[in-house]
C-alpha positions in Angstrom: 62.3 29.9 -28.5 65.9 31.0 -29.3 67.4 29.3 -26.3 66.0 25.8 -26.9 69.6 24.5 -27.4 70.1 24.8 -23.7 67.9 21.8 -23.2 69.9 19.6 -25.6 71.8 18.0 -22.8 68.6 17.3 -20.9 67.0 15.7 -23.9 70.1 13.6 -24.5 69.9 12.4 -20.9 66.2 11.6 -21.3 66.9 9.6 -24.5 69.6 7.6 -22.7 67.3 7.0 -19.8 64.4 5.6 -21.9 66.7 3.7 -24.2 67.9 1.7 -21.3 64.3 0.5 -20.7 63.4 0.2 -24.4 61.0 3.2 -24.3 60.4 5.9 -26.9 61.4 9.3 -25.5 58.9 11.1 -27.7 56.0 9.2 -26.2 56.9 10.3 -22.7 57.4 13.9 -23.8 54.0 13.9 -25.4 52.5 12.5 -22.2 53.7 15.7 -20.4 51.2 17.7 -22.6 48.3 16.0 -21.0 49.4 15.2 -17.4 48.0 17.2 -14.5 50.2 19.3 -12.2 50.9 17.5 -9.0 49.4 18.8 -5.7 50.4 18.1 -2.2 47.1 16.3 -1.4 47.4 14.1 -4.4 51.0 13.2 -3.9 50.6 12.4 -0.2 47.1 10.8 -0.8 45.8 12.8 2.1 42.1 12.0 1.6 42.8 8.3 1.5 45.1 8.5 4.5 42.6 10.4 6.6 39.8 8.1 5.8 41.6 5.0 7.3 40.7 5.8 10.9 37.5 3.8 11.4 36.2 3.6 15.0 34.4 0.6 16.5 32.9 2.6 19.3 31.6 6.2 20.0 34.4 6.9 22.5 36.5 9.9 21.3 39.8 8.6 22.5 39.6 5.5 20.3 40.5 7.8 17.4 43.8 8.6 19.2 44.5 4.9 19.7 43.8 4.1 16.0 45.8 7.0 14.5 48.7 6.4 16.9 49.1 2.8 15.8 48.8 3.6 12.1 51.6 6.1 12.6 53.6 3.4 14.2 53.1 1.1 11.2 54.2 3.9 8.8 57.4 4.3 10.9 57.9 0.5 10.8 57.7 0.7 7.0 60.3 3.4 6.9 62.6 1.3 9.1 62.2 -1.7 6.9 63.0 0.5 3.9 66.3 1.5 5.4 67.3 -2.0 6.5 66.6 -3.3 3.0 69.1 -0.8 1.6 71.8 -2.1 3.9 70.8 -5.7 3.1 71.1 -5.2 -0.6 74.1 -2.9 -1.0 77.0 -4.4 -2.9 79.7 -2.1 -1.7 78.7 -1.9 1.9 81.2 0.0 4.2 81.2 1.3 7.8 80.3 4.8 6.9 77.1 3.8 5.0 76.2 1.2 7.6 76.5 3.6 10.5 74.6 6.3 8.7 71.6 4.0 8.0 71.7 2.6 11.6 71.5 6.0 13.1 68.7 6.9 10.8 66.8 3.8 11.9 67.5 4.5 15.5 66.0 8.0 15.1 62.8 6.4 13.9 62.8 4.2 17.0 63.5 7.3 19.1 60.3 8.8 17.7 58.4 5.6 18.6 59.8 5.6 22.1 59.0 9.2 22.9 55.6 8.9 21.3 54.4 6.5 24.0 53.6 9.5 26.1 50.7 10.0 23.7 49.4 6.6 24.7 50.3 6.8 28.3 49.1 10.3 29.0 47.0 11.2 26.0 44.1 8.8 26.4 41.4 8.8 29.1 41.9 5.6 31.2 38.1 5.1 31.6 37.5 5.4 27.8 40.4 3.0 27.0 39.2 0.4 29.4 35.9 0.4 27.7 36.8 0.4 24.0 39.7 -2.1 24.5 37.1 -4.9 25.0 35.9 -4.3 21.4 39.5 -5.1 20.3 39.7 -8.6 21.7 41.5 -10.8 20.6 43.5 -8.3 18.5 46.7 -6.9 19.9 49.8 -4.9 19.0 51.5 -8.3 19.2 50.1 -8.8 15.7 52.2 -6.1 14.0 53.7 -8.1 11.1 56.1 -5.3 10.2 57.7 -5.3 13.7 58.3 -9.0 13.4 60.0 -8.4 10.0 62.2 -5.7 11.6 63.4 -8.4 14.0 64.0 -11.0 11.3 65.9 -8.4 9.3 68.0 -7.2 12.2 69.7 -10.3 13.5 70.3 -14.0 13.0 67.3 -16.2 13.7 68.9 -17.9 16.7 68.8 -14.6 18.6 65.0 -14.6 18.3 64.5 -18.1 19.5 63.0 -18.7 23.0 66.0 -19.0 25.2 64.7 -22.4 26.5 65.1 -23.9 23.0 68.3 -22.2 21.7 70.5 -25.3 22.3 68.3 -27.4 20.2 68.3 -25.1 17.1 71.0 -24.2 14.7 71.4 -22.9 11.1 70.4 -26.3 9.7 67.1 -26.3 11.5 64.1 -26.0 9.1 62.5 -22.6 9.2 59.1 -24.1 10.0 60.5 -25.6 13.2 62.4 -22.5 14.2 59.3 -20.4 13.6 57.4 -22.5 16.3 60.1 -21.7 18.8 60.4 -17.9 18.3 60.4 -16.0 21.6 57.1 -14.4 21.0 55.3 -17.8 20.4 55.3 -18.1 24.2 53.0 -15.1 24.5 50.4 -16.8 22.4 50.4 -20.3 23.9 49.2 -21.9 27.1 52.4 -22.5 29.1 51.2 -25.9 30.3 49.4 -27.4 27.3 51.1 -25.5 24.4 47.7 -24.7 22.9 47.7 -21.6 20.7 45.4 -18.7 21.5 43.1 -17.0 19.0 45.6 -14.1 19.1 48.4 -16.3 17.7 46.2 -18.5 15.5 44.8 -15.6 13.6 48.2 -13.9 13.3 49.8 -17.1 11.8 46.9 -17.7 9.5 47.4 -14.3 8.0 51.2 -13.9 8.0 53.0 -17.2 8.6 53.7 -17.8 4.9 55.0 -14.3 4.5 57.2 -14.7 7.6 58.8 -17.9 6.5 59.7 -16.4 3.1 61.0 -13.2 4.8 63.1 -15.3 7.2 64.6 -17.2 4.3 65.4 -14.0 2.5 67.1 -12.3 5.4 68.8 -15.4 6.7 72.0 -14.4 4.9 71.6 -10.6 4.7 70.2 -9.4 8.0 72.0 -6.5 9.7 74.2 -8.7 11.9 75.2 -11.0 9.1 76.1 -8.0 6.9 78.1 -6.5 9.7 80.2 -9.7 9.9 80.8 -9.6 6.2 82.5 -6.2 6.4 86.4 -6.0 6.3 87.9 -6.5 9.7 88.9 -2.8 9.9 85.2 -1.8 9.4 84.0 -4.2 12.0 86.3 -2.5 14.5 85.2 1.0 13.5 84.2 2.8 16.8 81.4 4.8 15.2 79.8 1.7 13.6 80.1 -0.3 16.8 78.5 2.5 18.8 75.7 2.7 16.2 75.1 -1.0 16.4 74.9 -1.0 20.2 72.7 2.1 20.2 70.3 0.5 17.8 70.2 -2.8 19.7 69.6 -1.0 23.0 67.1 1.4 21.6 64.9 -1.4 20.1 65.2 -4.0 22.7 65.4 -1.9 25.9 64.3 1.7 25.5 61.4 1.2 23.1 60.2 -2.0 24.8 60.2 -0.5 28.2 58.3 2.6 27.0 55.7 0.2 25.5 55.7 -1.9 28.7 55.1 1.2 30.9 52.3 2.5 28.7 50.6 -0.9 28.8 51.1 -1.1 32.6 49.5 2.3 33.0 46.2 1.1 31.6 46.2 -2.6 32.3 47.0 -2.1 36.0 44.8 1.0 36.4 42.3 -1.0 38.5 39.4 -0.5 36.1 39.8 -3.7 34.1 40.6 -7.3 34.4 44.4 -6.8 34.4 44.9 -8.8 31.1 46.1 -7.8 27.7 43.5 -7.6 24.9 45.1 -10.7 23.3 45.2 -12.6 26.5 49.0 -12.9 26.6 51.2 -13.0 29.7 52.1 -9.4 28.8 54.7 -8.8 31.5 56.9 -11.7 30.7 56.4 -11.1 27.0 57.2 -7.4 27.0 59.8 -6.9 29.7 63.3 -7.3 28.2 64.8 -9.0 31.3 62.8 -12.2 30.7 63.4 -12.9 27.0 66.6 -10.9 26.7 66.1 -10.1 23.1 69.5 -9.0 21.8 70.3 -8.5 18.1 74.1 -8.2 18.4 75.1 -10.2 21.5 78.8 -10.3 20.5 79.0 -6.5 20.8 78.1 -6.7 24.5 80.2 -7.7 27.6 79.2 -10.7 29.7 78.0 -8.4 32.5 75.9 -6.4 30.1 74.3 -9.6 28.7 73.7 -11.0 32.1 72.0 -7.8 33.4 70.1 -7.0 30.2 66.8 -5.3 31.1 67.4 -5.6 34.9 66.6 -2.7 37.2 64.1 -1.1 34.8 
C-alpha cells in the first residue's frame, strides 16, 4: 500500500507502549494475524451470564428473585469501582469528586427504583413458598454492600451506636468488627449468640472484611473529602453531592428495601420473620441505627430526625 506511511505515528506509539512494559511490538502485531474478531456475546460473556440463574424450586417467580439480586451485585461492583478511583486519585479535586459521587448516586437511584420489581413483580404466594428454601441465607450477606459502607466513611460511623463511646481509631479492627451496627441483626439480643446467618457470613468473608477495612481506613470517601483543600471542602456542588449520596444510600434506598421486605414478610401468608432470622425492622429502618456516612455535613436537627416519619 502506498499510504502505509500514515500509520508511522501509530506504530511509533505502539512501540513506546510496549517498550514501557518490556514487550516486543512485533510479537503483538503478529498476534493480530491469528486473533478472532470480537463479538458482542463473547465480549459480554452472555452465555456464561445467562447460565448463572439456577433455581432451587419449580416456582417461576424465583427466577425474578435470583436475577434481580444478581443485577444488584453487578451494580454494587460498579459502585465499588467508582469509589476506588476516588480513593486512589493523587490529584483529587472537588470537580472530580463531585462527578464520581453523582455517578455512584445514579447507580443507587437505579437500585432504589428497581425495588418495585421486587415489591410488585413477584407473586406473594410464590415468594412465601420458595423463601423457605433460602433459609438461612439473606440479602444481609451481600459482602459488596458491606464493602461499600467501609469505603464510604470512617469506621466509627458504622459502629453500633451503643458502643461508639468505647471505640476510637486506636481500637483493633477485630474488636471494631464485632461491634459494627449490622452485627446486632445476627445476634441474640440477650445472649449475644451469633445466628447461622452471621456465622456463615463471617466464615466466608471476615478475613476479606478486615483487610478491606484496613485498606480504606485512610482513604474512604469521608477521609478523602477532609484531605481536600479548604476551598474544595466548601464547594457547594460537592457538599450537595456528598449529602445526596449519604441520603440516597442510608435513607432512600434503605426505605425502598424495607418497604419491599415489609410487603412480603407482613403479607399474612408466612411467619413474619426474615429468611435469616434477623430483627429485620430494627436492622433495616434508618431511624434505629441512624447510619450516616458524613455526619458533619448535617445539622443537629437533621441528625436527630434521621429516618423519622418514613
